[in-house]
TISEVO-988370 format. One record per residue (C-alpha): x, y, z; residue number from 1. Coordinates in pm, 1 decimal. Each point is the difference from the previous one (the first is absolute). Layout:
<sites>
east; north; up; num
X; Y; Z; NUM;
...
</sites>
This chain:
<sites>
east; north; up; num
-25.9; 11.0; 6.0; 1;
170.1; 323.4; -111.6; 2;
-82.6; 335.9; 169.9; 3;
-163.8; 125.9; -337.3; 4;
-286.0; -177.1; -162.6; 5;
-8.9; 34.2; -409.1; 6;
-142.4; -26.9; -309.9; 7;
185.1; -187.4; -261.2; 8;
-53.3; 4.4; -372.0; 9;
154.8; -223.5; -230.4; 10;
165.8; 105.7; -352.4; 11;
233.6; -80.3; -207.1; 12;
229.0; -265.1; 164.6; 13;
328.5; 156.7; -148.8; 14;
-34.3; 357.7; 140.7; 15;
58.4; 36.4; 360.5; 16;
-256.6; 102.1; 216.7; 17;
-104.4; 393.3; 51.9; 18;
-27.0; 28.0; 350.5; 19;
-212.8; 323.8; 138.0; 20;
47.0; 49.6; 383.1; 21;
-270.6; 207.9; 191.5; 22;
107.4; 379.2; 181.0; 23;
-44.2; 47.0; 370.9; 24;
-356.6; 52.6; 16.6; 25;
-151.5; -95.3; -315.2; 26;
-29.9; -312.2; -147.3; 27;
34.1; -211.5; -316.4; 28;
-268.4; 203.3; -175.5; 29;
234.1; 283.0; -95.4; 30;
130.8; -243.6; -278.0; 31;
-327.3; -50.4; -141.9; 32;
84.4; 140.8; -335.6; 33;
348.8; -104.5; -48.7; 34;
-122.3; -361.0; 110.3; 35;
-270.2; -4.8; -297.8; 36;
216.5; 113.5; -252.2; 37;
289.6; -231.6; 88.1; 38;
-212.4; -297.7; 18.2; 39;
-185.5; 69.3; -343.5; 40;
378.9; 14.9; -119.9; 41;
73.1; -342.3; 96.3; 42;
223.5; 104.9; 314.0; 43;
-14.9; -234.5; 305.5; 44;
-92.3; 233.4; 300.9; 45;
-10.0; -47.7; 375.4; 46;
-129.6; 303.3; 268.3; 47;
-5.6; -17.1; 356.3; 48;
-382.4; 117.2; 134.2; 49;
25.7; 161.8; 313.5; 50;
181.5; 328.6; 53.6; 51;
358.2; -6.5; 182.6; 52;
-158.7; 150.2; 367.6; 53;
-223.3; -337.0; -20.9; 54;
313.8; -161.4; 39.4; 55;
170.3; -146.5; 357.1; 56;
174.5; 342.2; 120.1; 57;
304.8; -273.6; 35.9; 58;
31.4; -30.1; -377.2; 59;
-152.8; 343.3; -87.4; 60;
281.1; 169.6; 196.4; 61;
260.9; -134.9; -198.3; 62;
65.4; 71.2; -373.9; 63;
204.4; -337.5; -25.5; 64;
-260.9; -196.3; 183.7; 65;
-277.8; 136.9; -230.1; 66;
204.9; -132.2; -318.9; 67;
63.9; -328.4; 147.2; 68;
-388.7; -15.1; 67.4; 69;
-66.6; 80.0; -385.4; 70;
262.1; -235.3; -134.2; 71;
-169.8; -292.6; 247.7; 72;
-331.3; 86.5; -199.5; 73;
162.5; -28.8; -319.4; 74;
147.7; -327.0; 130.6; 75;
-371.0; -99.9; 132.0; 76;
-110.0; 39.4; -364.9; 77;
267.5; -177.1; -166.8; 78;
145.8; 303.0; -154.8; 79;
394.0; 53.0; -10.0; 80;
101.5; 287.4; -239.6; 81;
-170.2; 322.0; 66.8; 82;
-12.9; 369.4; -92.1; 83;
-92.5; 192.4; 312.8; 84;
-274.4; 311.8; -32.7; 85;
-46.2; 192.8; 292.2; 86;
-124.3; 337.9; 103.4; 87;
89.7; 199.2; 319.4; 88;
92.7; -197.3; 271.5; 89;
19.3; -309.3; -190.9; 90;
265.5; 224.6; -225.0; 91;
268.8; -84.5; 250.7; 92;
-106.4; -344.8; 8.8; 93;
56.7; -46.6; -373.7; 94;
352.6; 185.2; 34.3; 95;
82.0; -214.9; 270.4; 96;
-61.0; -332.3; -189.6; 97;
176.0; 95.5; -291.1; 98;
312.7; 64.9; 172.9; 99;
-44.0; -348.8; 229.3; 100;
-117.5; -228.8; -294.8; 101;
167.0; 107.3; -311.0; 102;
-41.5; -352.0; -148.4; 103;
-400.0; -23.5; 78.9; 104;
-99.4; 371.8; -53.8; 105;
13.8; 65.1; -354.7; 106;
-124.7; 360.5; 27.7; 107;
-154.3; 263.6; 205.5; 108;
-249.7; 300.8; -65.9; 109;
-56.2; 248.1; 278.5; 110;
-207.4; 280.2; 90.9; 111;
-28.3; 216.8; 264.7; 112;
268.2; -150.3; 242.8; 113;
75.8; 194.4; 334.2; 114;
310.8; 21.0; 163.2; 115;
172.0; 301.1; -135.7; 116;
-243.9; 245.7; 107.5; 117;
-182.2; 58.5; 350.7; 118;
-305.9; -165.8; 87.2; 119;
-316.0; 190.6; -152.5; 120;
-341.5; 88.0; 180.6; 121;
-277.0; -226.2; -123.2; 122;
-219.6; 82.5; 271.2; 123;
117.1; -288.3; 272.1; 124;
178.8; 113.0; 358.2; 125;
181.0; -324.3; 79.4; 126;
124.0; 30.3; 364.0; 127;
160.6; -273.4; 176.0; 128;
-370.5; -172.7; 87.1; 129;
-75.8; -23.9; -301.6; 130;
-313.8; 194.1; 31.4; 131;
-185.7; 206.4; -275.4; 132;
-321.3; 61.8; -141.9; 133;
61.6; -29.9; -367.1; 134;
-391.4; 82.9; -108.0; 135;
-189.3; 321.4; -123.6; 136;
29.2; 248.1; -233.8; 137;
307.0; 154.7; 140.8; 138;
176.3; -323.8; -12.5; 139;
-123.5; -68.7; -358.2; 140;
93.2; 323.4; -143.5; 141;
309.2; -17.3; 148.1; 142;
123.5; -308.3; -133.4; 143;
-142.3; 41.9; -312.7; 144;
151.5; 314.2; -38.4; 145;
344.9; -186.5; 61.6; 146;
-49.2; -273.8; -248.6; 147;
-180.3; 179.1; -288.9; 148;
105.4; 306.5; -201.7; 149;
-349.7; -9.3; -174.3; 150;
-339.5; -133.5; 135.9; 151;
11.0; -273.3; 260.0; 152;
-13.7; -325.1; -184.8; 153;
-94.7; -224.6; 260.9; 154;
-375.3; -131.3; 26.3; 155;
-206.5; 51.5; 325.9; 156;
66.4; -389.7; 55.3; 157;
399.0; 19.6; -4.5; 158;
31.8; 308.8; 261.8; 159;
-274.6; -184.5; 211.7; 160;
221.8; -317.3; -6.8; 161;
322.8; 201.5; 71.9; 162;
-150.4; 166.8; 278.8; 163;
-154.1; -270.6; 169.4; 164;
344.7; -206.0; -31.7; 165;
180.6; 307.6; 139.4; 166;
-244.8; 25.7; 338.3; 167;
154.8; -350.3; 87.4; 168;
296.4; 58.6; 249.1; 169;
201.8; -312.3; -179.2; 170;
-13.8; 172.9; -355.6; 171;
116.8; 337.2; 165.6; 172;
258.7; -184.0; 184.1; 173;
123.1; -150.9; -335.2; 174;
-20.1; 345.1; -169.4; 175;
202.8; 173.3; 253.6; 176;
258.8; -232.0; -21.2; 177;
-21.2; -5.6; -361.7; 178;
52.1; 347.6; -10.7; 179;
324.3; -12.4; 224.1; 180;
150.3; -276.8; -223.6; 181;
-26.2; 270.9; -276.0; 182;
175.7; 239.2; 204.1; 183;
322.2; -226.9; 78.8; 184;
-15.8; -191.9; -328.5; 185;
325.2; 128.3; -211.0; 186;
-125.5; 47.9; -345.7; 187;
305.4; 129.5; -187.2; 188;
246.8; -318.0; 71.0; 189;
-330.9; -217.5; -85.9; 190;
-17.9; 177.5; -318.9; 191;
379.1; -84.5; -65.3; 192;
-74.9; -355.4; 34.1; 193;
-251.5; -27.7; -252.1; 194;
124.0; -170.4; -357.5; 195;
-357.0; -71.7; -168.4; 196;
-163.4; 218.3; -202.6; 197;
-218.2; 251.6; 187.0; 198;
-295.1; 230.8; -88.5; 199;
-61.5; 292.9; 252.2; 200;
-373.5; 162.1; -82.8; 201;
-53.9; 286.3; 209.4; 202;
-275.6; 237.6; -14.5; 203;
138.4; 363.8; -46.7; 204;
-235.7; 137.4; 299.3; 205;
52.8; -249.4; 255.9; 206;
-0.5; 167.2; 314.6; 207;
21.8; -354.7; 194.4; 208;
345.4; -65.3; -138.7; 209;
71.6; 306.4; -196.3; 210;
213.1; -58.5; -350.1; 211;
276.0; 227.6; 30.5; 212;
265.3; -215.8; 214.3; 213;
-101.1; -332.4; -201.6; 214;
35.4; 207.4; -323.4; 215;
371.7; 91.1; 141.0; 216;
102.9; -358.3; 102.7; 217;
-136.2; -259.1; -241.0; 218;
13.1; 117.6; -359.3; 219;
341.6; -65.8; -189.2; 220;
29.7; -343.6; 205.8; 221;
67.6; -276.5; -227.1; 222;
-312.9; -188.2; -139.6; 223;
-246.0; 261.4; 176.9; 224;
-248.8; 210.1; -140.2; 225;
-173.6; 271.3; 180.4; 226;
-334.4; 128.2; -127.7; 227;
-166.6; 339.5; 167.7; 228;
-365.7; -38.9; -57.1; 229;
-140.6; 351.0; -36.9; 230;
-349.1; 106.9; 163.4; 231;
8.3; -308.8; 228.7; 232;
84.5; -13.8; 425.5; 233;
106.6; -322.1; 186.0; 234;
-179.8; -288.1; -177.6; 235;
68.7; 16.4; -339.9; 236;
-183.1; -344.8; -82.0; 237;
-319.9; 183.4; 79.3; 238;
1.2; 358.1; -64.7; 239;
223.2; -104.9; -379.2; 240;
-98.1; -391.4; -8.9; 241;
34.4; 34.1; -372.7; 242;
340.6; 143.8; -13.2; 243;
121.5; -190.6; 278.5; 244;
-95.0; -319.7; -146.8; 245;
136.1; 74.7; -319.2; 246;
364.6; 112.5; 129.8; 247;
-52.9; -351.9; 196.5; 248;
-66.7; -196.9; -300.3; 249;
274.9; 159.5; -213.8; 250;
238.0; -63.3; 260.0; 251;
-108.1; -366.7; 73.6; 252;
48.8; -52.4; -405.6; 253;
348.0; 152.0; 15.7; 254;
157.5; -153.9; 248.3; 255;
-148.8; -375.2; 6.7; 256;
-171.0; 13.4; -371.6; 257;
-366.1; 21.2; -105.3; 258;
-224.7; -348.1; 60.8; 259;
33.4; -194.9; -290.2; 260;
</sites>
């Protein structure tokens, strides 16, 4: 039994699986468009279901343990070679896995990763007791402004699901420990360890994890493509789904080869 539940969609057997990791407090539904596009194109896909803050805090509080659990889910599904796609906190997991498992991770696609800027204000006041009231118009307005450049694109059901989860003490503890892990993780040395092809897709107006420091340290690295998505915030796979999926499909075709 792994820390994550997952959806596994088989595809062309000669291709590595494209593994989509959920974010800190958004579940696997953020990947609906790229999953639809990739499965239609014949790519095998695996995506985790629950957000990271729903995972045991001992795992959620470690970038390395989160990566180990993601690969454990792949093992359970019978998936060996992977291309890891991740947003936000999951982006650090993808970067870390690429450095630790170069033989298994054939590529990474990262967006909105933390680690190079201070913690953003998303309307949550996390204290040592992990107490918070994540609901109401003020909380939702603050969170949506942090996540999106344009109109908020989460459904009422998704907002309710997130708020219900964050009212739970264990989830808040996991979130607090995850945020602490992003503060101590050494991003630039981890980037130096990556040898696989890498795609970075960043919203030009990402308020959660601003683009500027990443645009300074990523471009120019070997086998690396950096894309700034205009008129977009923290979650390009939702706010600019067509461009995100087009970029990802192009990256996969260049790195691995188009499905036969």
